C-alpha positions as CSV (number, residue, x, y, z in Angstrom):
1,M,16.7,3.1,-89.7
2,T,14.5,4.3,-92.6
3,I,10.8,3.7,-92.9
4,N,9.3,3.6,-96.4
5,L,6.3,6.0,-96.5
6,A,4.5,3.9,-99.1
7,S,4.4,0.9,-96.8
8,T,3.8,2.7,-93.5
9,P,0.3,2.4,-92.2
10,D,-1.5,5.7,-91.5
11,S,-2.1,4.5,-87.9
12,L,1.6,5.0,-87.1
13,A,2.0,8.5,-88.5
14,F,-1.2,9.7,-87.0
15,A,-1.3,7.6,-83.8
16,S,-1.7,9.4,-80.5
17,A,1.4,9.9,-78.3
18,V,-0.1,7.6,-75.6
19,D,-0.4,4.8,-78.3
20,L,3.1,5.5,-79.6
21,L,4.6,5.4,-76.1
22,G,3.0,2.1,-75.5
23,R,4.4,0.7,-78.7
24,L,7.8,2.0,-77.9
25,A,7.7,0.4,-74.4
26,Q,6.6,-2.9,-75.9
27,G,9.4,-2.8,-78.5
28,A,6.9,-2.8,-81.4
29,I,8.6,0.3,-82.8
30,T,11.9,2.1,-82.0
31,S,12.5,5.8,-81.3
32,R,14.9,6.0,-84.2
33,G,12.4,4.4,-86.6
34,L,9.6,6.8,-85.4
35,L,11.9,9.8,-85.8
36,E,12.8,8.7,-89.3
37,L,9.2,8.3,-90.2
38,Y,8.5,11.9,-89.2
39,L,11.6,13.2,-91.0
40,E,10.6,11.4,-94.1
41,R,7.1,12.8,-93.9
42,I,8.6,16.3,-93.4
43,A,10.8,15.9,-96.4
44,H,7.7,14.8,-98.4
45,L,5.0,17.1,-97.2
46,N,6.5,20.1,-95.5
47,P,7.7,21.9,-98.7
48,A,4.0,22.6,-99.4
49,L,2.8,23.1,-95.8
50,N,5.8,25.0,-94.3
51,A,4.9,23.9,-90.8
52,V,8.3,22.8,-89.6
53,I,10.9,25.6,-90.0
54,Y,13.9,24.2,-88.1
55,L,15.4,20.7,-87.7
56,D,18.3,19.5,-85.6
57,T,18.4,16.1,-87.4
58,E,21.7,14.6,-86.4
59,A,21.4,15.5,-82.7
60,A,17.9,14.0,-82.7
61,R,19.1,10.8,-84.4
62,A,21.8,10.4,-81.8
63,R,19.3,10.9,-78.9
64,A,16.9,8.5,-80.5
65,D,19.6,5.8,-80.7
66,A,20.5,6.5,-77.1
67,A,16.8,6.2,-76.1
68,D,16.6,2.8,-77.8
69,A,19.8,1.6,-76.2
70,A,18.6,2.8,-72.7
71,R,15.3,1.0,-73.2
72,A,17.1,-2.2,-74.2
73,R,18.9,-2.0,-70.9
74,G,15.7,-1.6,-69.0
75,E,16.2,2.1,-68.2
76,S,13.5,4.7,-68.4
77,W,14.1,8.4,-69.0
78,G,10.6,9.3,-68.0
79,P,7.0,9.4,-69.3
80,L,8.0,10.6,-72.8
81,H,11.0,8.3,-73.2
82,G,12.1,8.3,-76.8
83,L,9.1,10.2,-78.2
84,P,10.0,12.5,-81.1
85,M,8.2,15.9,-81.0
86,T,8.5,19.5,-82.1
87,V,7.9,22.8,-80.3
88,K,6.6,26.2,-81.3
89,E,9.4,28.5,-82.5
90,S,9.0,31.0,-79.6
91,H,10.2,28.4,-77.1
92,H,13.9,28.7,-76.3
93,V,16.1,25.7,-77.1
94,A,19.8,26.4,-76.4
95,G,21.6,27.1,-79.7
96,W,18.5,27.0,-81.8
97,P,17.1,30.2,-83.4
98,T,14.2,31.9,-81.7
99,T,13.0,34.8,-83.9
100,W,9.3,35.3,-83.1
101,G,9.1,35.7,-86.8
102,D,10.8,39.1,-86.6
103,P,13.8,39.8,-89.0
104,A,15.3,41.9,-86.2
105,Y,15.9,38.6,-84.3
106,A,16.9,36.5,-87.3
107,D,20.3,35.7,-85.8
108,F,19.2,35.3,-82.2
109,R,20.1,32.0,-80.6
110,P,19.5,31.7,-76.9
111,D,22.3,30.2,-74.8
112,H,19.8,28.4,-72.6
113,T,16.7,26.1,-72.9
114,G,13.5,27.4,-71.4
115,V,11.9,25.6,-68.4
116,V,9.1,24.0,-70.3
117,V,11.3,22.6,-73.1
118,Q,13.7,21.4,-70.5
119,R,10.9,19.5,-68.8
120,L,10.1,17.8,-72.1
121,I,13.7,16.7,-72.4
122,D,13.9,15.6,-68.8
123,A,10.8,13.5,-69.3
124,G,12.6,11.7,-72.2
125,A,11.3,13.5,-75.3
126,I,13.3,13.9,-78.4
127,V,12.8,17.5,-79.4
128,F,13.9,17.5,-83.0
129,G,12.5,20.7,-84.5
130,K,10.5,24.0,-84.3
131,T,7.3,25.0,-86.0
132,N,6.2,28.3,-87.6
133,V,4.6,31.4,-86.1
134,P,3.4,34.9,-87.2
135,I,5.6,37.9,-86.4
136,H,5.6,38.6,-82.6
137,L,3.0,35.8,-82.3
138,L,0.2,38.4,-83.0
139,D,-2.0,36.9,-85.6
140,W,-4.4,34.0,-86.4
141,Q,-2.3,33.3,-89.5
142,S,1.3,32.0,-89.4
143,Y,3.5,33.8,-91.8
144,N,6.6,36.0,-91.4
145,A,9.4,37.5,-93.5
146,I,12.0,34.9,-92.2
147,H,10.2,31.6,-92.7
148,G,7.3,32.3,-95.0
149,T,3.7,31.1,-94.9
150,T,2.3,28.0,-93.2
151,H,-0.7,26.4,-95.0
152,N,-3.5,24.4,-93.5
153,P,-3.2,20.7,-94.2
154,W,-6.9,20.5,-94.9
155,R,-6.7,23.1,-97.7
156,R,-3.8,25.1,-99.2
157,G,-4.4,28.9,-99.1
158,V,-6.3,28.6,-95.9
159,T,-5.0,29.6,-92.5
160,P,-3.8,26.9,-90.1
161,G,-4.4,29.5,-87.3
162,G,-1.9,31.4,-85.2
163,S,0.2,31.9,-83.4
164,S,0.7,28.2,-82.9
165,G,-0.2,27.6,-86.6
166,G,2.9,25.6,-87.5
167,S,2.2,23.4,-84.4
168,A,-1.3,22.5,-85.4
169,A,-0.4,22.0,-89.1
170,A,2.4,19.6,-88.1
171,L,0.1,17.6,-85.9
172,A,-2.7,17.4,-88.4
173,A,-0.3,16.3,-91.2
174,G,1.4,13.6,-89.1
175,L,4.8,15.3,-88.9
176,T,5.2,15.0,-85.1
177,A,3.9,13.1,-82.2
178,L,3.2,16.1,-79.8
179,E,3.5,19.8,-79.9
180,L,4.1,22.6,-77.4
181,G,2.3,25.8,-78.2
182,S,1.4,29.0,-76.3
183,D,-1.7,31.0,-75.9
184,A,-2.7,34.6,-75.0
185,G,-5.4,35.5,-77.6
186,G,-6.3,32.0,-78.7
187,S,-2.9,31.0,-80.1
188,V,-3.4,27.3,-79.1
189,R,-7.1,27.1,-79.4
190,F,-7.6,28.7,-82.8
191,P,-5.0,26.5,-84.6
192,A,-6.4,23.4,-83.0
193,H,-9.9,24.4,-84.2
194,F,-8.8,25.3,-87.7
195,C,-6.7,22.1,-88.2
196,G,-8.9,19.6,-86.4
197,V,-6.6,18.7,-83.5
198,F,-6.8,19.0,-79.8
199,G,-5.4,21.9,-77.7
200,H,-5.4,23.1,-74.1
201,R,-4.8,26.5,-72.7
202,P,-4.0,25.8,-69.1
203,S,-5.1,27.9,-66.1
204,L,-2.8,30.9,-65.8
205,H,0.4,30.2,-63.8
206,V,0.1,26.4,-64.0
207,I,2.9,26.2,-66.6
208,P,5.9,28.4,-65.9
209,Q,7.2,30.8,-68.6
210,A,10.7,31.2,-67.2
211,G,13.5,31.0,-69.8
212,N,11.5,32.1,-72.8
213,E,12.1,35.8,-72.3
214,R,13.0,38.1,-75.2
215,P,16.4,39.8,-75.2
216,G,16.5,42.6,-72.7
217,S,13.4,41.4,-70.9
218,T,13.1,39.6,-67.6
219,I,9.4,39.4,-67.2
220,G,6.5,37.8,-69.1
221,N,2.9,39.0,-68.9
222,D,-0.1,37.9,-67.0
223,V,-2.2,36.7,-69.9
224,S,0.0,34.3,-71.8
225,T,0.9,30.6,-71.1
226,S,2.4,27.7,-72.9
227,G,0.0,24.8,-73.6
228,P,-0.1,21.3,-75.1
229,M,-1.4,20.4,-78.5
230,A,-2.0,16.8,-79.7
231,R,-4.1,14.4,-81.7
232,S,-6.0,13.1,-78.7
233,A,-7.3,14.4,-75.4
234,A,-5.3,11.9,-73.4
235,D,-2.1,13.3,-74.9
236,L,-3.0,16.8,-73.7
237,E,-3.3,15.5,-70.1
238,L,0.0,13.5,-70.5
239,L,1.8,16.6,-71.6
240,L,0.2,18.9,-69.0
241,D,1.4,16.6,-66.2
242,V,5.0,16.9,-67.6
243,L,4.9,20.6,-67.9
244,A,2.9,21.8,-64.9
245,G,4.3,23.0,-61.6
246,P,6.3,26.0,-60.3
247,A,9.8,26.7,-61.4
248,A,12.6,28.3,-59.3
249,P,12.4,30.3,-57.1
250,E,8.8,29.6,-56.4
251,A,9.5,25.8,-56.5
252,T,11.5,26.3,-53.3
253,A,8.2,26.3,-51.4
254,W,5.2,26.0,-53.7
255,R,3.8,22.7,-55.1
256,L,1.0,22.2,-57.6
257,D,-1.8,19.7,-57.0
258,L,-4.4,20.0,-59.6
259,P,-7.8,18.5,-58.4
260,P,-9.3,15.5,-60.2
261,A,-11.9,16.0,-62.9
262,R,-15.4,16.7,-61.6
263,A,-16.7,14.0,-63.9
264,R,-15.4,11.5,-66.5
265,K,-18.6,10.2,-68.2
266,L,-20.4,12.6,-70.5
267,A,-23.8,12.2,-68.8
268,D,-22.2,13.2,-65.4
269,F,-21.2,16.7,-66.5
270,R,-23.3,19.8,-65.8
271,V,-23.0,21.6,-69.1
272,A,-23.8,25.1,-70.2
273,V,-23.5,26.2,-73.8
274,L,-23.1,29.5,-75.6
275,Y,-23.7,29.5,-79.3
276,G,-22.9,33.1,-80.1
277,A,-22.8,36.7,-78.9
278,E,-23.5,40.1,-80.5
279,V,-19.9,41.2,-79.7
280,A,-18.6,38.6,-82.1
281,E,-21.1,37.1,-84.6
282,V,-20.6,33.4,-85.4
283,D,-20.9,32.1,-88.9
284,E,-23.9,29.8,-89.4
285,T,-21.8,27.1,-91.0
286,Y,-19.9,26.8,-87.7
287,A,-22.9,27.5,-85.5
288,A,-24.8,24.6,-87.1
289,R,-22.0,22.2,-86.0
290,L,-22.2,23.5,-82.4
291,R,-26.0,23.0,-82.4
292,A,-25.5,19.5,-83.8
293,L,-23.0,18.8,-81.0
294,V,-25.5,19.8,-78.4
295,E,-28.2,17.6,-80.0
296,R,-25.8,14.7,-79.9
297,L,-24.9,15.4,-76.2
298,R,-28.5,15.4,-75.2
299,A,-29.0,12.1,-77.1
300,E,-26.2,10.8,-74.9
301,G,-28.1,11.8,-71.8
302,V,-26.1,15.0,-71.0
303,R,-27.8,17.9,-69.2
304,V,-27.2,21.0,-71.3
305,N,-28.5,24.5,-70.4
306,D,-28.7,26.8,-73.4
307,N,-29.5,29.9,-71.3
308,A,-27.0,29.9,-68.4
309,R,-24.5,32.7,-68.5
310,P,-21.8,34.1,-66.2
311,D,-23.1,37.3,-64.5
312,F,-21.3,39.9,-66.6
313,D,-22.0,41.9,-69.7
314,F,-20.2,40.6,-72.8
315,A,-19.4,44.0,-74.2
316,E,-17.9,45.0,-70.8
317,H,-15.9,41.8,-70.8
318,H,-14.5,42.5,-74.2
319,H,-13.5,46.1,-73.3
320,V,-11.7,44.9,-70.2
321,L,-10.0,42.1,-72.2
322,L,-8.6,44.5,-74.9
323,H,-7.2,46.8,-72.2
324,A,-5.7,43.9,-70.2
325,L,-4.3,42.1,-73.3
326,R,-2.9,45.1,-75.1
327,G,-1.8,46.7,-71.8
328,A,0.2,43.6,-70.9
329,A,2.2,44.0,-74.1
330,S,2.7,47.8,-73.8
331,G,5.9,47.6,-71.8
332,R,7.9,46.2,-74.7
333,A,6.2,48.3,-77.4
334,P,8.7,50.4,-79.3
335,Q,8.4,54.2,-79.4
336,S,7.1,53.9,-83.0
337,A,4.1,52.0,-81.7
338,V,3.5,54.6,-79.0
339,D,3.7,57.4,-81.6
340,A,1.3,55.5,-83.9
341,A,-1.2,55.0,-81.1
342,E,-1.1,58.7,-80.2
343,A,-1.6,59.6,-83.9
344,T,-4.6,57.2,-84.1
345,L,-6.3,58.7,-81.1
346,R,-5.8,62.2,-82.5
347,G,-7.8,61.1,-85.5
348,V,-10.8,59.3,-83.8
349,S,-13.6,60.5,-81.6
350,Q,-14.1,59.4,-78.0
351,D,-17.2,57.5,-79.2
352,D,-15.1,55.2,-81.5
353,H,-14.8,51.9,-79.7
354,G,-13.6,49.9,-82.7
355,Y,-10.6,47.6,-82.3
356,V,-8.0,50.1,-83.6
357,A,-9.1,52.9,-81.3
358,E,-9.4,50.6,-78.3
359,A,-6.1,49.0,-78.9
360,A,-4.4,52.4,-79.0
361,R,-6.1,53.5,-75.8
362,A,-5.0,50.3,-74.1
363,L,-1.4,50.8,-75.2
364,L,-1.4,54.4,-73.8
365,Q,-3.4,53.8,-70.6
366,S,-2.1,55.2,-67.4
367,H,-1.2,53.1,-64.4
368,R,-4.3,54.4,-62.7
369,A,-6.4,53.2,-65.6
370,W,-4.6,49.9,-65.6
371,L,-5.5,49.4,-61.9
372,G,-9.1,50.2,-62.8
373,I,-9.1,47.5,-65.5
374,Q,-7.7,45.0,-62.9
375,E,-10.5,45.8,-60.6
376,R,-13.1,45.1,-63.3
377,R,-11.1,42.0,-64.3
378,A,-11.3,40.7,-60.7
379,A,-15.1,41.2,-60.6
380,I,-15.4,39.1,-63.8
381,Q,-13.2,36.4,-62.3
382,R,-15.6,36.2,-59.3
383,A,-18.6,36.0,-61.6
384,W,-16.9,33.0,-63.3
385,A,-16.3,31.3,-59.9
386,R,-20.0,31.7,-59.0
387,F,-21.0,30.3,-62.4
388,F,-18.9,27.2,-61.9
389,E,-20.6,26.4,-58.7
390,D,-23.6,25.3,-60.8
391,Y,-21.9,24.1,-64.0
392,D,-18.8,22.0,-64.7
393,V,-18.0,23.3,-68.2
394,L,-19.2,26.0,-70.6
395,L,-19.1,25.1,-74.2
396,A,-18.5,28.0,-76.6
397,P,-17.3,28.7,-80.1
398,V,-13.5,28.8,-80.4
399,T,-13.8,31.7,-82.8
400,V,-16.2,33.1,-85.4
401,A,-15.9,30.6,-88.2
402,A,-13.9,27.7,-89.7
403,A,-10.5,28.4,-91.2
404,F,-10.5,31.4,-93.5
405,P,-8.5,32.2,-96.7
406,L,-5.0,33.7,-96.0
407,D,-4.8,37.5,-96.1
408,E,-1.3,38.8,-96.1
409,E,-2.0,42.0,-98.1
410,R,-3.6,44.0,-95.2
411,P,-2.3,44.5,-91.7
412,R,-4.2,42.7,-89.1
413,E,-6.0,45.8,-87.7
414,H,-7.5,46.6,-91.2
415,R,-8.6,43.1,-92.1
416,T,-12.2,41.8,-92.3
417,L,-13.8,38.4,-92.4
418,T,-17.0,37.5,-94.3
419,I,-19.5,36.2,-91.7
420,N,-23.0,35.2,-92.7
421,G,-22.6,37.2,-95.9
422,H,-21.3,40.5,-94.6
423,A,-17.9,41.9,-93.5
424,V,-16.9,42.0,-89.8
425,D,-13.8,43.1,-88.1
426,Y,-11.1,40.5,-88.2
427,N,-10.3,41.3,-84.6
428,D,-13.8,40.4,-83.3
429,Q,-12.3,36.9,-82.9
430,L,-10.5,38.1,-79.7
431,F,-13.8,38.0,-77.9
432,W,-14.0,34.2,-78.0
433,A,-10.4,33.7,-77.0
434,G,-10.8,36.2,-74.2
435,L,-13.6,34.3,-72.5
436,A,-10.9,32.1,-70.9
437,T,-7.9,34.4,-71.3
438,L,-9.1,37.4,-69.2
439,S,-9.8,35.3,-66.1
440,G,-7.0,32.8,-66.5
441,L,-9.4,29.9,-67.0
442,P,-8.4,26.5,-68.5
443,A,-9.9,25.9,-71.9
444,S,-9.6,22.8,-74.1
445,V,-10.5,22.5,-77.7
446,A,-11.8,19.2,-79.2
447,P,-12.7,18.5,-82.8
448,I,-16.5,18.2,-83.5
449,G,-16.5,17.4,-87.2
450,E,-16.4,19.3,-90.5
451,T,-18.5,22.1,-92.0
452,A,-20.5,21.5,-95.2
453,D,-17.5,23.0,-97.0
454,G,-15.2,20.3,-95.7
455,L,-13.1,22.2,-93.1
456,P,-12.7,21.0,-89.5
457,V,-14.1,22.8,-86.5
458,G,-13.8,22.4,-82.8
459,V,-15.6,23.3,-79.6
460,Q,-14.1,25.4,-76.8
461,I,-14.5,23.7,-73.4
462,I,-14.0,26.3,-70.6
463,G,-13.6,25.1,-67.0
464,P,-13.1,26.5,-63.5
465,Y,-9.8,28.1,-62.6
466,L,-7.1,25.5,-61.6
467,E,-9.5,22.6,-62.5
468,D,-7.8,21.9,-65.8
469,R,-8.6,18.2,-65.6
470,T,-12.3,18.9,-65.9
471,P,-12.3,20.4,-69.4
472,L,-9.7,17.8,-70.4
473,A,-11.9,15.0,-69.1
474,F,-14.9,16.4,-71.1
475,A,-12.7,16.6,-74.2
476,A,-11.7,12.9,-73.6
477,A,-15.3,11.9,-73.2
478,L,-16.3,13.7,-76.4
479,E,-13.5,12.2,-78.4
480,P,-15.2,8.8,-79.2
481,L,-18.1,10.8,-80.8
482,F,-15.9,12.8,-83.2
483,G,-12.1,12.6,-82.6
484,F,-9.2,13.4,-84.9
485,H,-9.7,13.0,-88.7
486,I,-6.8,12.8,-91.1
487,P,-6.9,15.7,-93.6
488,P,-7.3,14.8,-97.2
489,G,-4.0,14.4,-99.1
490,V,-1.6,13.9,-96.2
491,A,-2.0,10.2,-95.4
């Protein structure tokens, strides 16, 4: 079945997954028809966006037909029955390429499907393609030598974010119903913010990472997690429920029971807000939208405290974050990276605490130093726990600005951004991602409008550990005030 783009209402291409599943259940649309709509939109829009970089079209069509036939017989495959969706390229699907944007892995095709993608399939989803990433998932842009550059649907030449940049661009352009991203240093949250969609970084260990390992590796790390991305907050919670829970061997004994949200109505939340920090200056065009959000919340009767802060120093937090984040990746660093880090430290003073020097120290830190970082990390986690005794959520910037122009000329460690008229280190953005990452906290991103320059921005909603439903509920309560907007030119 083919759907003519010219006669298709925008409401179908940009509908939420919850809405689409309702229409599928009612027989108002078919899985095959919805799949064909996305495929046709991909053929029409993706050459300019380059968000979707792999399709398994015929297998998806066969599964969509089977989903429609099963529904006609009164059968249900699960909560995602017959819903077409894509996943971030770094998630393993048996027989599909997983390259992490690295030419060294251009021919790698895993012989198994990772746990999280298998859970999507077991819930009835039609996983029909993959979306683009930066090399090794280490950038807030999404380009690589294999698949090229992904552009933001709101404006060509502007980043869609990374590393789940293809995921967010595909959602914003109406090329898929749902997306599965992953996040260590903001890789779900930044793209959601830059493209005007919703994203959620779950509490650490809520979603298993088993089955997505790189060749030769059997362990992940203790900072990264997969996470849902969508066009509505309800979709995030739907997908979290499908994905969450232990995998074997832990599933032999452990069960996950996430507590209910602390509140559902906006006025019932105890809210703290952070507009900026000296560690990572926020551009005024974005800060103005955050202040406008707080004014709107207060008009809605929400109690917002501008001065409440967790009891730790932000500069100390950022130092611990860099050593935890880069230390977690040091085990798979090639010898060339180790040699480069050693050369870097021979050329800098002990007083140099810039990103390049600190990243090199983190890569080369001893096990004793690593244990010291974990002690400091635990103290910060306890400070967060005390903070959330008095507050339900902390609202904060997602990063330092709205989406910025693509920069593929300079390596990440040497890039700068123009913030409030002056150049700042590109890597300062890690501070805002790290607020949730370091302590394994759940953090949702919800759109809050556009800047005066016409680019979307979002707010980061950080919640207590293992209370993912609380920031998700706040995002859902916020959605009627702002919600998803269709980017110009993709309708």
